[in-house]
C-alpha positions in Angstrom: -4.8 10.9 -27.1 -2.6 9.0 -23.9 0.9 9.1 -24.6 1.4 5.7 -23.8 5.2 3.8 -24.2 5.5 1.2 -26.5 5.6 -1.5 -23.9 2.2 0.0 -22.1 0.6 -0.4 -25.9 1.7 -3.7 -26.4 1.0 -5.2 -22.9 -2.5 -3.5 -23.3 -3.4 -4.8 -27.0 -1.9 -8.6 -25.9 -2.5 -8.6 -21.8 -0.7 -11.6 -20.2 -2.8 -14.1 -17.7 -6.1 -12.6 -17.9 -8.9 -14.9 -16.5 -9.8 -16.3 -13.5 -8.0 -19.1 -11.0 -11.1 -21.2 -9.7 -9.1 -22.5 -6.4 -7.1 -19.3 -5.9 -4.7 -19.0 -2.4 -5.7 -15.4 -2.4 -7.8 -13.4 -4.3 -7.7 -9.2 -3.9 -10.3 -7.2 -5.5 -10.6 -2.9 -5.7 -11.6 -0.1 -7.2 -15.6 -0.3 -8.4 -17.1 -0.3 -11.5 -19.0 3.5 -10.4 -15.8 4.7 -10.4 -14.6 3.0 -14.0 -11.7 0.7 -13.0 -12.4 -2.2 -10.8 -9.3 -5.2 -10.5 -9.9 -8.2 -9.4 -6.2 -10.3 -8.6 -6.1 -13.9 -8.1 -2.7 -16.0 -7.9 -1.8 -19.6 -6.9 1.3 -20.5 -4.8 3.6 -24.0 -5.0 4.7 -26.0 -2.9 7.8 -23.7 -2.2 5.4 -20.8 -1.3 6.4 -18.9 -4.9 3.4 -17.5 -6.5 3.5 -20.0 -9.8 0.2 -18.2 -11.3 -1.8 -14.9 -10.9 -4.3 -13.9 -13.3 -6.4 -11.1 -13.6 -10.1 -9.4 -14.4 -9.9 -6.0 -15.2 -12.7 -3.1 -15.9 -10.6 -0.1 -16.7 -7.9 1.9 -19.7 -5.2 1.1 -21.3 -3.5 2.1 -18.3 -5.4 -0.1 -16.2 -5.3 -3.3 -18.5 -1.8 -3.3 -18.9 -0.4 -2.4 -15.1 -2.6 -5.5 -14.1 -0.9 -7.5 -16.5 2.9 -6.3 -16.1 1.6 -7.1 -12.3 1.0 -10.2 -12.9 4.8 -10.8 -14.8 6.0 -9.0 -12.3 4.9 -11.4 -9.4 4.8 -15.1 -10.7 8.0 -17.0 -9.4 8.2 -14.8 -6.2 7.6 -15.1 -2.4 4.8 -13.4 -1.0 7.4 -11.5 0.9 9.1 -10.3 -2.3 5.8 -9.6 -4.1 5.0 -7.1 -0.9 8.5 -5.1 -1.7 7.2 -4.3 -5.3 5.7 -0.4 -5.2 3.4 1.0 -8.1 6.4 2.9 -9.1 7.9 -0.6 -9.7 5.2 -1.4 -11.9 4.9 2.1 -13.9 8.9 2.1 -14.6 8.5 -1.9 -15.6 5.8 -0.3 -18.3 8.6 2.3 -19.9 6.5 4.9 -17.0 2.8 5.8 -17.8 0.8 9.3 -18.0 0.4 11.3 -14.7 -3.2 11.1 -15.0 -3.0 7.5 -15.0 -0.4 6.4 -12.6 -3.5 5.6 -10.2 -3.5 2.2 -12.2 -0.4 1.7 -11.3 -1.3 2.4 -7.4 -4.6 0.4 -8.3 -2.3 -3.2 -9.3 -0.2 -2.6 -5.8 -3.5 -2.2 -3.8 -5.1 -5.6 -5.5 -2.0 -7.6 -4.8 -1.8 -6.0 -0.6 -5.3 -7.5 -0.6 -4.8 -10.5 -2.2 -2.1 -11.5 0.0 -3.9 -10.4 2.7 -6.6 -12.5 2.1 -4.6 -15.6 1.5 -2.7 -14.1 5.3 -6.2 -14.1 7.3 -8.9 -15.6 4.7 -10.1 -12.5 5.3 -11.4 -9.5 2.7 -9.4 -6.3 2.9 -11.8 -3.5 3.4 -9.9 0.2 3.6 -13.1 2.3 2.9 -13.4 1.4 7.3 -9.8 3.3 7.9 -10.3 7.0 8.0 -12.3 9.3 7.4 -14.1 9.8 3.7 -12.5 12.6 2.0 -13.3 12.0 -1.4 -17.0 10.9 -2.0 -16.9 11.5 -5.4 -14.3 8.4 -5.3 -15.1 7.2 -1.5 -10.7 7.6 -0.9 -10.0 8.5 3.0 -7.4 10.2 4.7 -5.7 7.7 5.9 -5.5 6.4 1.8 -4.5 10.0 1.1 -1.7 9.7 4.1 -0.4 5.8 2.1 -0.4 7.5 -0.8 1.8 10.7 -0.3 3.8 8.2 1.9 4.8 5.9 -1.2 5.0 8.5 -3.7 6.6 11.5 -4.8 3.9 13.8 -4.6 4.1 17.8 -4.2 0.6 19.1 -5.2 -3.0 18.0 -5.2 -2.9 17.6 -9.0 -0.5 14.6 -8.9 -2.4 13.2 -5.6 -5.4 13.4 -7.7 -3.3 11.3 -10.9 -2.3 8.9 -7.9 -5.6 8.2 -6.7 -8.3 10.4 -8.1 -9.3 12.0 -5.0 -10.6 15.4 -6.2 -11.1 14.0 -9.6 -15.0 14.4 -9.2 -17.4 17.2 -8.2 -14.2 19.5 -6.6 -15.3 19.8 -3.4 -12.4 17.7 -1.6 -10.0 20.0 -3.2 -9.6 22.7 -0.5 -9.6 19.5 2.5 -6.9 17.6 -0.4 -4.8 20.7 -0.2 -4.3 21.2 3.7 -3.9 17.3 3.6 -0.9 17.8 1.5 0.0 21.3 2.7 0.5 19.9 6.3 2.1 16.3 5.1 4.9 18.8 3.2 5.9 20.4 5.9 5.4 17.5 8.8 8.3 15.3 6.2 10.4 18.9 5.3 14.1 18.6 6.7 14.4 21.7 8.8 17.1 24.1 7.8 20.5 23.8 10.2 18.6 21.4 12.4 20.9 18.2 13.7 19.6 14.6 12.7 18.0 12.6 15.6 20.2 10.9 17.6 19.6 7.1 18.6 18.5 8.1 21.6 15.5 10.7 20.5 14.4 7.9 17.6 13.9 5.4 20.7 11.8 7.9 22.9 9.8 8.7 19.7 9.1 4.7 18.8 8.2 4.7 22.4 5.8 7.5 22.2 4.4 6.1 19.0 3.9 2.3 20.3 2.1 4.0 23.6 0.0 6.2 22.0 -1.0 4.5 18.5 -0.3 1.0 18.6 -0.7 -0.6 21.9 -3.7 0.6 23.0 -5.5 -0.9 19.8 -3.6 -4.4 20.1 -4.8 -4.3 24.1 -8.7 -4.6 22.9 -8.2 -7.7 21.3 -6.3 -9.2 24.6 -2.6 -8.3 23.3 0.3 -6.0 23.7 3.8 -5.2 21.9 7.6 -5.2 23.3 9.9 -3.1 22.2 13.7 -5.1 21.9 16.0 -3.5 20.1 16.8 -0.1 17.8 19.2 -1.0 15.1 19.6 2.7 13.2 16.1 2.2 10.9 16.1 -1.2 12.1 12.8 -2.0 15.1 12.4 -5.3 16.8 9.4 -6.2 18.2 7.7 -9.2 20.1 4.3 -9.9 20.6 2.7 -10.8 23.5 -0.5 -12.0 25.2 -3.3 -12.6 22.7 -0.9 -11.5 19.7 1.4 -13.4 20.6 1.0 -16.8 17.7 -1.6 -15.3 16.1 -2.3 -16.1 12.9 -2.5 -12.3 11.1 0.6 -11.2 13.4 2.5 -11.4 10.2 0.1 -8.2 9.1 -0.5 -6.4 12.1 3.4 -6.3 11.7 3.6 -4.6 8.6 0.1 -2.9 8.1 -0.7 -1.5 11.6 3.4 -1.4 13.8 6.0 -0.4 10.9 2.6 1.1 9.0 2.4 4.1 12.5 6.0 4.0 12.7 6.7 5.0 9.0 4.4 7.7 9.6 4.9 9.3 12.7 9.4 8.8 12.9 11.0 7.4 9.8 10.1 6.4 6.4 12.9 4.2 6.2 11.8 2.3 10.0 11.6 -1.9 8.9 10.3 -3.5 11.8 10.9 -6.8 12.6 9.3 -9.3 14.5 11.4 -11.1 18.0 10.2 -14.7 18.8 
């Protein structure tokens, strides 16, 4: 029997905002019945661009239902930009905590919100299964998804990773590879003893290198480009060029490509702003 908080139990027994929005502005679907958890999140915006209605449909355990219910309450009244700042840890904290083995339920809620916002901005379904190499075939978790989970959560062991995204919780054949990924990430992010902090010039050079090596080639394939305008502390200012300039999904590219790559390769504290 899981040790649930009173708030988790209450949201499970009396979930808020269950149902469907027929004319939803954004719809996000994550998980699958085969994996034991599936969530569909929908929202509707008001005239001022705030979420006036949010509903969900889920198949899963008490934690999945409670996390989905809590998430809808948390995002109603917020702009999409404000909603995007909600993390899976925020969802767990709102519920007073989740059992370690159920952390993945709050992660699923955060991913459903991300998918719904992406759907609103692009009119497309966010398909993360295409990103990266599948490491855990039981649950379809890729290396890119694992890296994101590691960046967004205070994870130090494979067991904690499994709790957050189920990777390794099936047949177990991927456990050695998962350990390599976790060890590699911890080594990369560890602060070497006695090493001086990165200077501003070093940071700029590293940002330029990441843009040239990881970001610009992908943008140029579609006729676009990116120009580095300024670096102010952890704020990086860029300007889209070519086909990327004025593109309707430039906001998505800014966060999911540019900022994500810089966070991964430069610093977790990096924030990217577009200069028009």
